C-alpha positions as CSV (number, residue, x, y, z in Angstrom):
1,M,-0.1,0.0,-0.1
2,A,1.4,3.5,-1.1
3,K,2.3,5.6,2.0
4,K,0.4,8.8,2.6
5,D,1.7,12.3,1.8
6,Y,3.6,13.5,5.1
7,Y,1.9,16.8,4.9
8,E,-1.5,15.3,4.7
9,V,-0.7,13.1,7.7
10,L,0.1,16.2,9.8
11,G,-2.7,18.2,8.4
12,V,-0.5,21.0,7.3
13,S,0.2,22.6,3.8
14,K,3.3,22.2,1.9
15,T,4.4,25.6,2.7
16,A,3.9,25.2,6.4
17,S,6.5,26.7,8.8
18,E,8.5,24.8,11.3
19,S,6.2,26.0,14.0
20,E,3.1,24.9,12.2
21,I,4.5,21.5,11.5
22,K,5.3,21.1,15.3
23,K,1.8,22.4,16.2
24,G,0.2,20.0,13.9
25,Y,2.4,17.1,15.2
26,R,1.7,17.9,18.8
27,K,-2.1,18.1,18.3
28,L,-2.2,14.7,16.6
29,A,0.4,13.1,19.0
30,N,-1.9,14.0,22.0
31,K,-5.0,12.6,20.1
32,Y,-3.5,9.3,19.4
33,H,-1.2,8.7,22.3
34,P,-1.6,5.3,24.0
35,D,-2.6,7.1,27.2
36,K,-5.7,8.5,25.6
37,V,-7.1,5.2,24.2
38,N,-6.5,2.9,27.2
39,N,-10.3,2.5,27.7
40,S,-11.0,1.9,23.8
41,S,-11.6,-1.3,22.1
42,E,-8.7,-3.5,20.6
43,S,-9.6,-2.5,17.1
44,E,-9.4,1.4,18.1
45,K,-6.3,0.8,20.1
46,A,-4.6,-0.8,17.0
47,E,-5.7,2.0,14.8
48,A,-4.5,4.7,17.3
49,E,-0.9,2.9,17.4
50,K,-0.9,2.9,13.7
51,N,-1.8,6.6,13.4
52,F,0.8,7.4,16.2
53,K,3.5,5.8,14.4
54,E,2.4,7.5,11.1
55,I,2.5,11.0,12.5
56,N,5.8,10.4,14.2
57,E,7.4,9.2,10.9
58,A,5.9,12.1,9.2
59,Y,7.1,14.6,11.8
60,Q,10.7,13.1,12.0
61,V,11.0,13.9,8.2
62,L,9.4,17.2,8.0
63,S,11.0,18.7,11.2
64,D,14.5,17.9,9.9
65,S,15.5,20.4,7.3
66,T,17.7,18.0,5.4
67,K,15.2,15.1,5.2
68,K,12.5,17.6,4.4
69,Q,14.3,18.9,1.5
70,Q,14.9,15.3,0.3
71,Y,11.2,14.7,0.8
72,D,10.1,17.6,-1.3
73,Q,12.3,16.5,-4.0
74,Y,11.9,12.8,-4.2
75,G,8.9,12.1,-2.1
76,H,8.9,8.7,-0.1
77,A,11.5,7.3,-2.8
78,A,14.2,9.5,-1.1
79,F,14.4,6.9,1.8
80,E,13.8,3.7,-0.1
81,Q,17.2,3.6,-2.0
82,G,20.2,2.3,-0.1
83,G,18.7,3.2,3.4
84,G,20.9,0.7,5.3
85,S,18.0,-1.2,7.1
86,S,14.9,-3.1,6.3
87,S,12.7,-0.4,7.8
88,G,13.0,2.1,5.1
89,G,16.4,3.6,5.6
90,F,16.4,5.1,9.0
91,G,16.9,1.8,11.1
92,G,15.3,0.9,14.4
93,F,11.7,1.2,15.7
94,G,9.1,2.2,13.1
95,G,11.9,3.2,10.5
96,F,13.6,5.4,13.0
97,G,16.8,5.0,15.0
98,G,16.8,5.6,19.0
99,D,18.3,8.9,18.7
100,D,15.6,10.3,16.4
101,L,12.9,8.8,18.7
102,G,14.6,10.3,21.7
103,D,14.3,13.7,20.1
104,I,10.6,13.3,19.3
105,F,9.4,12.0,22.7
106,G,11.9,14.2,24.6
107,S,10.4,17.4,22.8
108,F,6.8,16.3,23.3
109,F,6.9,14.8,26.8
110,G,9.5,16.9,28.2
111,G,12.0,14.1,28.8
112,S,14.2,11.4,27.0
113,G,11.4,9.0,26.8
114,G,13.8,6.2,27.5
115,F,15.0,6.1,24.0
116,G,18.6,7.8,24.3
117,G,19.0,11.3,23.0
118,R,21.3,13.0,20.8
119,N,23.8,13.3,23.6
120,S,24.4,9.6,23.1
121,R,28.1,8.6,22.3
122,R,28.8,8.6,18.7
123,G,30.8,5.9,17.0
124,P,34.1,6.3,15.1
125,E,34.5,8.7,12.3
126,P,33.0,7.4,9.2
127,G,34.8,7.3,5.8
128,D,34.5,9.9,3.1
129,D,31.4,10.3,0.9
130,L,31.8,9.8,-2.9
131,S,29.9,11.3,-5.9
132,Y,29.0,9.5,-9.1
133,T,27.5,11.1,-12.1
134,L,25.1,8.9,-14.1
135,E,23.7,9.9,-17.5
136,I,20.4,8.7,-18.4
137,T,17.7,9.5,-21.1
138,L,14.5,11.4,-20.6
139,E,12.6,8.0,-21.4
140,E,14.7,6.3,-18.5
141,A,13.9,9.1,-16.3
142,A,10.2,9.0,-17.1
143,K,9.7,5.2,-16.6
144,G,12.4,4.3,-14.1
145,I,15.3,1.9,-14.7
146,E,17.9,-0.1,-13.1
147,K,21.6,0.8,-14.1
148,V,24.8,-1.0,-13.3
149,I,27.5,1.4,-12.3
150,K,31.2,0.8,-11.6
151,Y,33.4,3.1,-9.6
152,A,36.6,2.9,-7.6
153,R,36.9,3.4,-3.9
154,N,39.2,2.8,-0.8
155,G,37.7,-0.4,0.6
156,K,38.5,-2.2,3.9
157,C,41.3,-4.7,3.3
158,K,39.8,-8.2,3.3
159,T,43.0,-9.9,4.2
160,C,43.3,-8.2,7.8
161,N,39.5,-7.1,8.0
162,G,40.7,-3.5,8.2
163,T,43.0,-3.9,11.3
164,G,46.2,-3.4,9.3
165,A,47.8,-6.4,11.0
166,K,49.0,-9.7,9.5
167,P,46.3,-12.4,10.4
168,H,46.9,-14.0,13.7
169,S,49.7,-11.6,14.6
170,K,49.6,-9.6,17.9
171,M,48.1,-6.1,18.4
172,N,49.9,-3.8,20.9
173,K,48.6,-0.7,22.6
174,C,49.6,2.4,20.8
175,S,52.3,4.3,22.9
176,K,51.4,7.8,21.6
177,C,47.7,7.7,22.6
178,N,47.9,5.0,25.3
179,G,45.3,3.0,23.6
180,S,42.6,5.7,23.5
181,G,42.9,6.4,20.0
182,R,42.8,10.2,20.8
183,I,45.5,12.7,21.6
184,K,44.9,15.9,23.5
185,K,46.2,19.3,22.2
186,I,46.4,22.6,23.7
187,Q,45.2,25.5,21.4
188,R,46.3,29.0,22.5
189,T,44.0,31.9,21.6
190,M,43.4,35.5,22.7
191,L,40.8,34.2,24.9
192,G,43.0,31.8,26.7
193,N,44.1,28.1,26.3
194,F,41.8,25.3,25.1
195,A,42.2,21.8,25.4
196,T,40.9,19.8,22.4
197,E,41.1,16.1,21.2
198,D,42.2,14.8,17.8
199,I,42.5,11.4,16.2
200,C,45.9,9.8,17.1
201,D,48.0,10.1,13.9
202,V,50.0,7.0,14.8
203,C,47.2,4.3,15.0
204,N,44.5,6.3,13.3
205,G,42.2,6.2,16.3
206,S,42.3,2.4,16.6
207,G,44.4,2.6,19.9
208,E,46.5,-0.5,18.6
209,I,49.5,-0.9,16.5
210,P,50.1,-4.3,14.6
211,E,53.1,-6.2,15.6
212,Q,53.3,-7.3,12.0
213,K,51.9,-5.3,9.2
214,C,49.3,-7.0,6.9
215,P,51.0,-8.1,3.6
216,T,48.2,-6.9,1.4
217,C,47.6,-3.4,2.6
218,H,50.9,-3.0,4.4
219,G,49.3,-1.6,7.5
220,K,47.2,1.0,5.9
221,K,43.8,-0.9,6.7
222,I,42.5,0.0,3.2
223,V,42.9,-1.1,-0.5
224,R,41.8,0.4,-3.8
225,E,38.9,-1.6,-5.2
226,T,36.4,-1.5,-8.0
227,I,32.8,-1.7,-7.0
228,E,29.9,-2.8,-9.3
229,K,26.6,-1.8,-8.1
230,T,22.9,-2.1,-9.6
231,V,21.2,1.1,-8.8
232,K,17.3,1.6,-9.1
233,I,16.6,4.8,-10.7
234,P,13.0,5.8,-9.6
235,A,10.4,7.0,-12.3
236,G,10.1,10.7,-12.3
237,I,13.7,11.6,-11.3
238,D,14.8,15.0,-12.6
239,N,18.1,16.4,-13.9
240,G,20.5,17.3,-11.0
241,Q,18.8,15.2,-8.4
242,K,20.8,12.9,-6.3
243,L,20.4,9.5,-4.9
244,K,22.1,8.4,-1.7
245,L,23.5,5.0,-1.3
246,T,24.4,4.5,2.4
247,D,27.7,2.7,3.3
248,M,28.9,2.7,-0.4
249,G,31.5,5.3,-0.1
250,E,35.1,5.2,1.2
251,A,36.1,2.9,4.1
252,S,37.0,4.6,7.4
253,L,40.6,4.5,8.7
254,H,39.2,4.7,12.2
255,G,37.0,1.6,12.4
256,G,33.8,3.6,11.7
257,A,31.2,2.9,8.9
258,N,31.8,3.5,5.2
259,G,30.9,7.0,3.7
260,D,27.9,7.3,1.4
261,L,27.9,7.3,-2.4
262,F,25.8,10.1,-3.9
263,I,24.6,9.5,-7.5
264,V,24.1,12.7,-9.4
265,I,21.6,12.5,-12.2
266,R,22.2,13.9,-15.6
267,I,19.5,13.6,-18.2
268,K,20.5,13.8,-21.9
269,A,18.8,16.5,-24.2
270,H,16.0,15.1,-26.2
271,D,15.3,15.4,-29.9
272,F,11.5,16.3,-29.3
273,F,10.9,17.1,-25.7
274,E,11.6,19.7,-23.1
275,R,10.9,19.1,-19.5
276,D,9.4,21.4,-16.9
277,G,9.0,19.4,-13.7
278,S,6.3,16.7,-14.5
279,D,5.3,18.4,-17.6
280,I,6.8,18.0,-21.1
281,Y,6.6,20.3,-24.2
282,C,7.1,19.7,-27.9
283,R,6.6,21.6,-31.2
284,I,5.1,19.8,-34.1
285,P,4.8,21.0,-37.8
286,V,1.4,21.1,-39.2
287,G,0.7,21.4,-43.0
288,Y,-1.1,24.5,-44.4
289,Y,-4.1,22.4,-45.6
290,T,-4.6,20.4,-42.3
291,A,-4.5,23.6,-40.3
292,T,-7.0,25.2,-42.5
293,V,-9.6,22.3,-43.0
294,G,-8.8,20.3,-39.8
295,G,-7.6,16.8,-39.5
296,E,-5.4,14.3,-37.4
297,I,-1.7,14.4,-36.7
298,E,0.6,11.8,-35.1
299,V,2.7,13.2,-32.3
300,P,5.4,11.4,-30.3
301,T,4.9,10.7,-26.6
302,L,7.1,9.0,-24.0
303,N,4.6,6.0,-24.5
304,G,4.8,5.9,-28.3
305,K,3.0,7.6,-30.9
306,K,-0.4,9.2,-30.3
307,T,-3.0,10.9,-32.5
308,I,-4.5,14.3,-31.9
309,K,-7.2,16.1,-33.7
310,I,-6.5,19.5,-35.3
311,P,-9.6,21.6,-35.4
312,E,-10.6,23.7,-38.6
313,G,-8.7,27.0,-38.7
314,T,-5.9,26.1,-36.3
315,Q,-3.6,29.1,-35.9
316,N,0.0,29.0,-35.6
317,G,1.2,28.5,-32.1
318,K,-1.9,27.0,-30.9
319,R,-1.1,24.6,-27.9
320,F,-2.8,21.4,-27.3
321,S,-2.6,19.5,-23.9
322,M,-2.4,15.7,-23.4
323,R,-3.2,14.8,-19.9
324,D,-1.3,11.9,-18.2
325,E,1.2,11.8,-21.0
326,G,3.9,13.6,-18.9
327,I,6.3,12.4,-16.3
328,V,5.3,10.9,-12.9
329,S,5.9,13.2,-9.9
330,L,8.1,11.6,-7.2
331,R,6.2,13.6,-4.6
332,T,2.5,13.0,-5.7
333,G,2.6,10.0,-7.9
334,R,0.5,11.6,-10.5
335,K,1.5,12.1,-14.2
336,G,2.1,15.5,-15.7
337,I,0.8,16.9,-19.0
338,Q,2.4,16.8,-22.5
339,Y,1.8,20.2,-24.2
340,V,2.0,20.1,-28.0
341,E,2.5,23.4,-29.7
342,V,1.8,23.4,-33.5
343,F,3.4,25.7,-36.0
344,I,2.1,26.1,-39.5
345,E,4.4,25.1,-42.1
346,T,4.3,27.2,-45.3
347,P,4.9,25.2,-48.5
348,I,8.0,26.0,-50.6
349,N,9.3,25.2,-54.0
350,L,5.9,25.6,-55.6
351,N,5.7,25.0,-59.3
352,E,3.7,27.3,-61.8
353,T,0.5,25.3,-61.7
354,Q,0.5,25.1,-57.8
355,S,1.3,28.7,-57.6
356,D,-1.8,29.6,-59.8
357,L,-4.1,27.4,-57.9
358,L,-2.9,29.0,-54.6
359,K,-3.5,32.5,-56.1
360,A,-6.9,31.6,-57.3
361,F,-7.8,30.2,-53.9
362,D,-6.6,33.3,-52.0
363,E,-8.6,35.6,-54.3
364,S,-11.6,33.5,-53.7
365,L,-11.4,34.2,-49.9
366,K,-13.5,37.0,-48.3
367,D,-12.6,39.2,-45.3
368,K,-14.8,36.8,-43.2
369,N,-12.2,34.0,-43.9
370,Y,-9.5,36.1,-42.2
371,K,-10.7,37.3,-38.9
372,D,-7.6,38.7,-37.6
373,K,-6.8,40.4,-41.0
374,K,-10.3,42.0,-41.0
375,S,-9.8,43.3,-37.5
376,F,-6.2,44.6,-38.3
377,L,-7.5,46.5,-41.4
378,K,-10.2,48.2,-39.5
379,K,-8.0,49.3,-36.9
380,L,-5.5,50.7,-39.5
381,K,-8.3,52.5,-41.2
382,D,-9.4,54.1,-37.9
383,L,-5.9,55.1,-37.1
384,F,-5.4,57.2,-40.3
385,V,-8.9,58.6,-40.3
């Protein structure tokens, strides 16, 4: 079942301010909190629990400026690609980590809620993020596709499992940091001396030194490797948007998680179409006769050729709309419109017979056949009266 729009879940508009989002969340959290439905039936309790999780999920995204920006660009698809857990990319209870829930319940109930807040101890420094530019066609962007990418990165050495030590060799405590992995530094400023900590440059934060270095990485813990990865490109992605693949970046020298891989989408220019969000535009030539008496023409769409009717007396620059022939929106799931602008093509290279026929035809026309011309001549006459 498709997820509900997070703005609709909290009952706020897409232009709602931070305070309006928080107000909407608090109102609904109070309504569906378990303490409010203790005396309800089991089915009502289950429904309240479902709603309570839903509004917490929506608030966690919309109250975080980074996640909100990703959601506004990609919709729910922003958290489905390479999330790093089976619960939608955030990990933990209901799709969110303990730190996130600690913030939600702490801000609402005035305490930590037993989930562990943002003051929790963080792990070792992660590896660096990487960027990869992927070029796709407009058709691929419209329909979605899977692409296999190859890229090079610094990966954890498989021989020593990232320790830098020869297998089965002894690890010794680092003498510089005394096994802490951190070294203290004194910074002297105009305001006085400040003690700071930095990663030990001898053991790279591990606190240990191998007695014998790994023969593969020579104690560096990482090796250069080529990664081949199948990437799912969601239908509706736009030029310049990014996909985040968690843990697919550089390995950490300090025993932390890998960095992330950001895939930047580049969409090739198209022979027929120009894109504006979910809508696409194209210009189609129409013959003089068809534009005059009407008819049908074939136009290209992202779903193959389609036929549109050209009414009698169609003028140059007339725009027709073809609903649901545009590109699906990542946010709403609805398809945009294809706009077809026609331009009347004047015949060239006429022979004598064709020119005579055209002249006779033109002479047979009355002012009533030229509405704009008749109006123009009247205005011109009035101008010089």
